[in-house]
C-alpha positions in Angstrom: -8.5 3.7 9.6 -5.1 3.4 11.2 -2.1 1.2 11.6 -0.8 0.2 15.0 1.8 2.8 15.9 4.0 0.2 17.5 4.2 -1.6 14.1 4.7 1.3 11.8 8.4 2.3 11.5 9.3 5.9 12.5 12.0 6.4 9.8 10.4 7.5 6.5 12.5 5.2 4.4 11.6 2.2 6.5 8.0 3.3 6.6 7.8 3.4 2.8 9.3 -0.1 2.6 6.8 -1.4 5.2 3.8 0.2 3.4 4.8 -1.1 0.0 5.1 -4.6 1.6 1.7 -4.2 3.3 0.2 -3.1 0.0 1.6 -6.2 -1.7 0.1 -8.4 1.0 -3.2 -6.6 0.5 -3.0 -7.3 -3.3 -2.2 -10.9 -2.7 -5.2 -11.2 -0.4 -7.3 -9.6 -3.1 -6.1 -12.3 -5.5 -7.1 -15.1 -3.0 -10.6 -13.6 -2.9 -10.7 -13.4 -6.7 -9.7 -17.1 -6.8 -12.5 -17.9 -4.3 -14.9 -16.3 -6.8 -13.4 -18.2 -9.7 -13.8 -21.4 -7.7 -17.4 -20.7 -7.0 -16.8 -20.3 -3.2 -18.2 -16.8 -3.2 -20.6 -15.0 -5.6 -19.7 -12.1 -7.8 -21.7 -9.8 -5.6 -19.8 -11.0 -2.5 -16.5 -10.4 -4.4 -17.5 -6.9 -5.5 -18.7 -6.1 -2.0 -15.3 -7.2 -0.7 -13.5 -5.0 -3.2 -15.7 -2.0 -2.5 -16.0 -2.2 1.3 -12.8 -4.0 2.4 -10.1 -3.8 -0.2 -10.4 -0.4 -1.7 -10.6 1.6 1.6 -7.5 -0.2 2.8 -5.6 0.3 -0.4 -6.6 3.9 -0.6 -5.4 4.4 3.0 -2.0 2.8 2.3 -1.7 5.1 -0.8 -2.4 8.1 1.3 0.3 7.1 3.8 2.8 6.5 1.0 2.1 9.9 -0.4 2.7 11.5 3.0 6.0 9.7 3.2 7.0 10.8 -0.3 6.2 14.4 0.5 8.3 14.2 3.7 11.2 12.7 1.8 10.8 15.2 -1.0 11.3 18.0 1.5 14.3 16.3 3.2 17.4 18.4 2.6 19.6 15.6 3.8 19.0 13.7 0.6 21.1 14.7 -2.3 19.7 13.8 -5.7 20.3 15.3 -9.1 19.0 14.5 -12.6 22.6 13.9 -13.6 22.5 10.9 -11.3 20.7 9.0 -14.0 23.0 7.5 -16.6 22.2 6.3 -20.1 
């Protein structure tokens, strides 16, 4: 599975924003399919097949890419962050 390299931003921060948005779109599409099931347009078996064969692999793939971005940012010495940045 892959994402068109011309679409995926190169900057890690923009890439994370894009991937979170893509994941949200994926979740919304999942909800449409769930509604199709609720409306009787597809069977439970068809919905479960959609989840297992279409939705879950894509969601897992996006999670893997997000984790890669997080690791890259975690190791970025140009980002200054301290626990004291959090105020009560």
